[in-house]
C-alpha positions as CSV (number, residue, x, y, z in Angstrom):
1,M,12.1,-10.7,-22.8
2,V,13.1,-7.0,-23.3
3,L,16.7,-5.6,-23.2
4,G,17.4,-1.9,-22.7
5,A,20.4,0.4,-22.1
6,A,22.8,-2.2,-23.5
7,G,25.8,-1.8,-25.8
8,E,26.3,-3.9,-29.0
9,E,28.6,-6.4,-27.3
10,L,26.1,-7.1,-24.5
11,V,23.2,-7.3,-27.1
12,L,25.1,-10.1,-28.9
13,R,25.7,-12.0,-25.7
14,V,22.0,-11.7,-24.7
15,K,20.8,-12.9,-28.1
16,E,23.1,-15.9,-27.9
17,A,21.8,-16.7,-24.4
18,T,18.1,-16.4,-25.5
19,D,18.5,-17.8,-29.0
20,G,17.5,-14.5,-30.4
21,D,14.2,-14.3,-28.5
22,V,14.7,-10.8,-27.2
23,Y,13.4,-7.3,-28.1
24,V,16.1,-4.7,-27.9
25,L,14.9,-1.2,-26.9
26,P,16.4,1.7,-29.0
27,P,19.4,3.5,-27.5
28,G,18.7,6.4,-25.2
29,R,17.5,7.1,-21.7
30,L,15.0,4.6,-20.3
31,P,11.5,6.2,-19.9
32,A,10.4,6.6,-16.2
33,D,6.9,5.6,-17.0
34,P,6.3,1.8,-17.6
35,A,3.5,2.6,-20.0
36,R,5.9,4.6,-22.2
37,L,8.6,1.9,-21.8
38,F,6.5,-0.8,-23.4
39,E,4.2,1.2,-25.7
40,Q,6.3,0.2,-28.8
41,L,6.1,-3.5,-28.2
42,V,4.2,-5.6,-30.7
43,D,0.5,-6.0,-29.7
44,G,1.3,-4.3,-26.4
45,E,2.1,-7.7,-24.8
46,L,4.1,-7.2,-21.6
47,P,7.3,-9.2,-21.3
48,E,8.1,-11.6,-18.4
49,V,11.7,-10.2,-18.0
50,L,13.2,-6.8,-18.4
51,L,17.0,-6.9,-18.6
52,V,18.7,-3.5,-18.1
53,G,22.3,-3.0,-19.2
54,P,25.0,-0.8,-17.6
55,Q,24.3,2.2,-19.8
56,A,21.4,3.3,-17.6
57,A,22.1,5.1,-14.3
58,S,21.4,2.9,-11.3
59,Q,19.0,5.4,-9.7
60,E,17.0,5.6,-13.0
61,V,16.7,1.8,-13.0
62,F,15.7,1.6,-9.3
63,G,13.0,4.2,-9.8
64,L,11.6,2.4,-12.9
65,A,11.8,-1.0,-11.1
66,A,9.9,0.4,-8.1
67,R,7.0,1.5,-10.4
68,L,7.0,-1.8,-12.3
69,D,6.8,-3.6,-9.0
70,V,3.5,-1.9,-8.3
71,Q,2.0,-1.3,-11.7
72,C,3.3,-4.5,-13.5
73,P,4.2,-7.0,-10.8
74,G,4.3,-9.8,-13.3
75,I,7.5,-8.4,-14.8
76,T,10.8,-9.4,-13.3
77,V,13.7,-6.8,-13.6
78,V,17.3,-7.9,-13.9
79,L,20.1,-5.4,-13.8
80,V,23.6,-5.6,-15.3
81,A,25.9,-3.9,-12.7
82,D,28.8,-4.7,-10.4
83,P,27.1,-6.7,-7.6
84,T,28.5,-4.7,-4.7
85,P,26.7,-5.0,-1.3
86,E,25.4,-1.4,-1.6
87,I,24.0,-2.0,-5.1
88,W,22.4,-5.3,-4.0
89,Q,20.7,-3.6,-1.1
90,E,19.3,-0.7,-3.2
91,A,18.3,-3.1,-6.0
92,M,16.4,-5.5,-3.7
93,R,14.6,-2.5,-2.0
94,A,13.5,-1.2,-5.4
95,G,12.2,-4.5,-6.6
96,V,15.1,-5.6,-8.9
97,R,15.2,-9.4,-8.6
98,D,18.7,-10.2,-9.8
99,L,22.1,-8.7,-10.6
100,L,24.4,-9.8,-13.4
101,P,28.1,-8.6,-13.5
102,P,28.9,-6.8,-16.8
103,T,31.3,-9.6,-17.7
104,A,28.7,-12.4,-17.5
105,D,28.9,-14.8,-20.3
106,A,26.0,-16.2,-22.3
107,G,25.6,-19.2,-20.0
108,A,25.3,-17.0,-16.9
109,I,22.9,-14.7,-18.7
110,R,20.7,-17.6,-19.8
111,A,20.5,-18.9,-16.2
112,A,19.6,-15.5,-14.9
113,V,16.9,-15.0,-17.5
114,E,15.4,-18.5,-16.8
115,R,15.3,-17.7,-13.1
116,A,13.7,-14.4,-13.8
117,G,11.1,-15.9,-16.2
118,S,10.2,-18.6,-13.6
119,A,9.7,-15.9,-10.9
120,A,7.5,-13.8,-13.3
121,A,5.4,-16.8,-14.2
122,E,4.8,-17.6,-10.6
123,R,3.8,-14.0,-9.7
124,R,1.5,-13.8,-12.7
125,R,-0.2,-17.1,-11.6
126,V,-1.3,-15.6,-8.3
127,L,-2.0,-12.1,-9.6
128,R,-5.1,-10.8,-11.3
129,P,-4.8,-9.4,-14.8
130,V,-3.1,-6.0,-15.0
131,E,-6.2,-4.6,-16.7
132,E,-8.5,-5.7,-13.8
133,T,-6.1,-4.2,-11.2
134,A,-5.9,-0.9,-13.1
135,R,-9.7,-0.3,-12.8
136,Y,-9.5,0.0,-9.0
137,T,-6.3,2.0,-8.2
138,G,-6.6,4.9,-6.0
139,R,-9.1,3.9,-3.2
140,V,-8.1,5.8,0.0
141,I,-9.7,4.2,3.1
142,T,-9.4,6.2,6.3
143,V,-9.9,4.4,9.6
144,A,-11.1,7.0,12.2
145,S,-12.5,7.1,15.8
146,P,-13.1,9.9,18.3
147,K,-11.5,7.9,21.1
148,G,-8.3,5.9,21.6
149,G,-8.1,2.2,22.7
150,V,-10.9,1.1,20.4
151,G,-8.7,-1.0,18.1
152,K,-8.1,1.4,15.2
153,T,-4.6,0.0,14.5
154,T,-5.8,-3.6,14.8
155,V,-8.7,-3.0,12.4
156,A,-6.5,-1.0,9.9
157,S,-3.7,-3.5,9.9
158,N,-6.1,-6.5,9.4
159,L,-8.0,-4.6,6.7
160,A,-4.7,-3.9,4.9
161,I,-3.5,-7.5,5.2
162,G,-6.8,-8.7,3.9
163,L,-6.8,-6.4,0.9
164,T,-3.3,-7.5,0.2
165,E,-4.5,-11.1,-0.2
166,T,-7.0,-9.9,-2.8
167,A,-4.6,-7.5,-4.5
168,P,-1.0,-8.6,-4.0
169,Q,1.6,-5.8,-4.1
170,S,-1.2,-3.2,-4.5
171,T,-2.0,-2.2,-1.0
172,V,-0.2,0.3,1.3
173,L,-0.9,1.1,5.0
174,V,-0.1,4.6,6.3
175,D,0.4,5.1,10.0
176,L,-1.0,8.6,10.5
177,D,-1.1,8.6,14.3
178,V,1.8,11.0,14.0
179,Q,2.8,11.0,17.7
180,F,2.2,7.5,18.9
181,G,1.6,5.3,15.9
182,D,2.3,1.6,16.3
183,V,1.6,0.0,12.9
184,A,5.2,-1.3,12.9
185,S,4.6,-3.2,16.1
186,A,1.2,-4.5,15.0
187,L,2.9,-6.0,11.8
188,G,6.2,-6.9,13.3
189,L,8.1,-4.5,11.1
190,V,11.5,-2.8,11.7
191,P,11.3,0.2,9.2
192,E,14.3,1.9,7.8
193,Y,12.3,5.0,6.9
194,V,9.3,6.4,8.8
195,L,6.5,8.9,8.2
196,P,8.5,12.1,8.4
197,D,11.2,10.6,6.0
198,V,8.4,9.8,3.5
199,A,6.6,13.1,3.9
200,H,9.7,15.4,3.8
201,G,12.5,13.6,2.0
202,P,13.1,12.9,-1.7
203,A,10.0,10.6,-1.8
204,A,7.8,13.7,-1.3
205,E,9.2,15.2,-4.5
206,D,9.3,12.2,-6.8
207,T,6.7,9.4,-6.9
208,M,9.3,7.1,-8.5
209,V,11.4,7.4,-5.3
210,L,8.4,7.0,-3.0
211,K,8.2,3.2,-3.3
212,T,11.8,2.8,-2.2
213,F,11.0,4.6,1.1
214,L,8.2,2.2,2.0
215,T,8.6,-0.8,4.3
216,Q,7.4,-4.1,2.9
217,H,5.7,-6.8,4.9
218,P,6.3,-10.5,4.0
219,S,2.6,-10.7,2.8
220,G,3.4,-8.1,0.1
221,L,1.8,-5.2,1.9
222,Y,3.6,-1.9,1.9
223,A,3.6,0.4,4.9
224,V,4.5,3.9,5.9
225,C,5.3,3.4,9.6
226,G,4.9,5.9,12.4
227,A,7.5,8.4,13.5
228,D,10.3,7.5,15.9
229,S,9.2,10.2,18.4
230,P,6.2,12.6,19.0
231,A,8.4,15.6,18.2
232,A,9.3,14.1,14.8
233,G,5.8,13.2,14.1
234,D,4.5,16.7,14.8
235,T,6.6,18.0,11.8
236,V,4.1,16.3,9.4
237,T,1.5,18.8,8.5
238,A,-2.0,18.5,6.9
239,A,-0.5,19.6,3.6
240,D,2.2,16.9,3.8
241,V,-0.6,14.3,4.4
242,T,-2.6,15.5,1.4
243,R,0.4,15.3,-0.9
244,L,1.5,11.9,0.4
245,L,-2.0,10.3,0.1
246,T,-2.4,11.8,-3.4
247,S,1.0,10.3,-4.5
248,L,0.2,6.9,-3.0
249,A,-3.2,6.8,-4.6
250,R,-1.5,7.1,-8.0
251,E,0.6,4.1,-7.2
252,F,-1.6,1.7,-5.3
253,R,-5.0,0.1,-5.7
254,Y,-5.8,0.5,-1.9
255,V,-4.4,3.1,0.5
256,V,-5.4,2.3,4.1
257,V,-4.9,5.1,6.6
258,D,-4.7,4.5,10.4
259,T,-5.3,7.8,12.2
260,A,-4.9,9.2,15.7
261,P,-8.0,9.5,18.0
262,G,-10.1,12.6,17.4
263,L,-10.0,15.1,14.6
264,S,-6.4,16.4,14.3
265,E,-5.4,18.4,11.3
266,Q,-3.7,15.3,9.9
267,T,-6.9,13.2,10.3
268,L,-9.0,15.9,8.7
269,A,-6.6,15.9,5.8
270,A,-6.9,12.1,5.5
271,L,-10.7,12.3,5.6
272,D,-10.7,15.1,3.0
273,R,-8.7,12.8,0.6
274,A,-10.7,9.6,1.4
275,T,-12.9,7.7,-0.9
276,D,-14.1,5.7,2.1
277,V,-14.1,6.1,5.8
278,V,-14.3,3.3,8.4
279,M,-15.9,4.9,11.5
280,L,-14.8,2.8,14.5
281,S,-16.1,2.6,18.1
282,S,-16.0,0.2,21.0
283,M,-19.5,-1.1,21.9
284,D,-19.9,0.8,25.1
285,V,-21.8,4.0,26.0
286,P,-18.9,6.4,26.1
287,G,-17.6,5.1,22.8
288,V,-21.0,5.2,21.1
289,R,-21.6,8.8,22.3
290,G,-18.2,9.9,21.0
291,L,-18.9,8.3,17.7
292,R,-22.3,10.2,17.4
293,K,-20.5,13.5,18.1
294,E,-17.8,12.8,15.6
295,L,-20.4,11.9,12.9
296,D,-22.3,15.1,13.6
297,V,-19.1,17.2,13.3
298,L,-18.1,15.5,10.0
299,R,-21.6,15.9,8.6
300,E,-21.4,19.6,9.4
301,L,-18.0,19.9,7.7
302,C,-19.3,17.9,4.7
303,M,-16.5,15.4,5.2
304,I,-18.2,12.0,5.2
305,P,-17.3,10.4,1.9
306,A,-19.8,8.4,-0.1
307,G,-18.1,5.2,1.1
308,R,-19.0,5.1,4.8
309,H,-18.6,2.0,6.9
310,V,-19.5,1.8,10.6
311,V,-17.7,-0.8,12.7
312,M,-18.4,-1.8,16.3
313,N,-15.4,-3.4,18.0
314,F,-15.1,-5.4,21.2
315,A,-18.8,-6.4,21.0
316,D,-20.0,-8.5,23.9
317,A,-23.4,-9.9,24.5
318,K,-23.0,-9.3,28.2
319,G,-22.2,-5.6,27.8
320,G,-25.8,-4.4,27.9
321,L,-25.9,-2.8,24.4
322,S,-27.4,-4.3,21.3
323,V,-26.7,-3.3,17.8
324,R,-30.1,-1.8,17.5
325,D,-29.3,0.4,20.6
326,V,-26.1,1.6,18.9
327,E,-27.9,2.3,15.6
328,T,-30.5,4.4,17.4
329,A,-27.9,6.3,19.3
330,I,-25.7,7.2,16.3
331,G,-28.6,7.7,13.8
332,T,-27.2,5.3,11.2
333,G,-26.7,1.6,10.5
334,V,-23.8,-0.5,11.8
335,D,-22.1,-2.5,9.0
336,V,-19.7,-4.8,10.9
337,V,-19.7,-6.0,14.5
338,V,-16.4,-7.5,15.6
339,P,-16.8,-9.6,18.8
340,R,-14.4,-9.5,21.7
341,S,-11.8,-12.2,21.2
342,A,-8.8,-13.3,23.2
343,A,-7.0,-14.1,20.0
344,V,-6.9,-10.5,18.9
345,P,-4.5,-9.1,21.6
346,A,-2.4,-12.2,21.2
347,S,-2.1,-11.7,17.5
348,T,-1.2,-8.0,18.0
349,N,1.5,-8.9,20.5
350,Q,3.0,-11.4,18.1
351,G,2.9,-8.9,15.2
352,V,0.7,-11.2,13.1
353,P,-2.7,-9.9,12.1
354,I,-5.5,-12.3,13.0
355,V,-6.9,-12.5,9.4
356,A,-3.5,-13.9,8.4
357,G,-3.7,-16.7,11.0
358,S,-7.0,-17.8,12.5
359,R,-9.7,-18.9,10.1
360,R,-12.3,-19.9,12.6
361,D,-12.1,-17.1,15.1
362,P,-15.3,-15.0,15.1
363,A,-13.4,-11.7,15.2
364,A,-11.3,-12.8,12.2
365,K,-14.5,-13.7,10.3
366,E,-16.0,-10.3,10.9
367,L,-12.8,-8.5,9.9
368,R,-12.8,-10.5,6.6
369,R,-16.4,-9.3,6.1
370,L,-15.0,-5.8,6.4
371,V,-12.3,-6.6,3.8
372,A,-15.0,-8.0,1.5
373,R,-16.9,-4.7,1.5
374,F,-13.9,-3.1,-0.3
375,A,-12.7,-6.0,-2.4
376,A,-16.2,-6.4,-3.9
377,T,-17.2,-2.8,-4.6
378,P,-15.9,-0.1,-7.0
379,I,-14.3,3.2,-6.1
380,V,-16.7,6.0,-5.3
381,R,-14.9,9.3,-5.9
382,P,-15.3,12.2,-3.5
383,G,-17.8,14.9,-4.6
384,R,-16.7,18.2,-6.1
385,Y,-17.6,20.3,-3.0
386,R,-14.9,22.0,-0.9
387,A,-15.1,20.8,2.7
388,K,-16.1,23.6,5.0
389,H,-13.0,23.4,7.1
390,R,-10.9,24.2,4.0
391,A,-13.3,26.8,2.6
392,A,-13.0,28.8,5.7
393,S,-9.2,28.7,5.8
């Protein structure tokens, strides 16, 4: 384990509790960057437990813990501080796993370190190696459609949950339907902070604070939930979106973006930042025609990223359209066809994405195929061109 921000007396108690198996960081302010924090460790081996003493400011520790929770989720952080309800709440939100009072004796310290070590070992067991995760950070997947009612939020939330299964603690879902977003309902979340708070508050200025403003789903998925009202949502500009997605892409392996119908300024900003776009339509004539028009506009604006995935939702053999008809109409191939399923609206109403529940439902199987398209392929970075809508501004 590693101990930092501790006085001599606490160092002695920790050494007694761990039989001397502890690396003590030199005095001074804790680095904000996890890489700098551990760069001086022998062989670069990451510890299971980081114990932070009372000499570090609480907000410093919370910011560092939040970054460790994303970048090094196999490390458990324990903080030595007075365990008041307020400190407990902030600590848990930041990813600190335990609090020890400053007066804790060697026995209490030993017990806390053993609990923390067990938690770290369990998380490392289910996580992929840190080096493998690092190769894929920064994939921004924008889910877009010209029309409403085609299941964008359902597809986006299921995609995000599916990616969380492949990359625990490394996926975030952003509700960018700024007026009427309902990601929170689809996932059964009650957020403390919503999109305008994340876009305009302290989180917009400091990526270390950003993690503390996100809402966490029991699966390990993080979410930026939609605004409380249309008026509040309208305060989020395209520039805010660009800044937010850029910050999230530095912290997460996958950033899934649910957008509003059409091509609002916020959606265009999300498309401009995307490494991938999921173009979604219902399998009916109005939906397919709308998709063709949107694809034409995006091609003209040079805003279709290299990673393009076309998804047909609500497919029904009795609807009169075949996949070949759709491909002819839109001028490109269809990648995933999600059949109509009674289980999907039921899962949405329950706030439980279908990929997390049903294993046999045909719609769930197709949504997992969509997840596999991202989990199995590397990032394709956007080109160096400037999109026409920005070049003209």
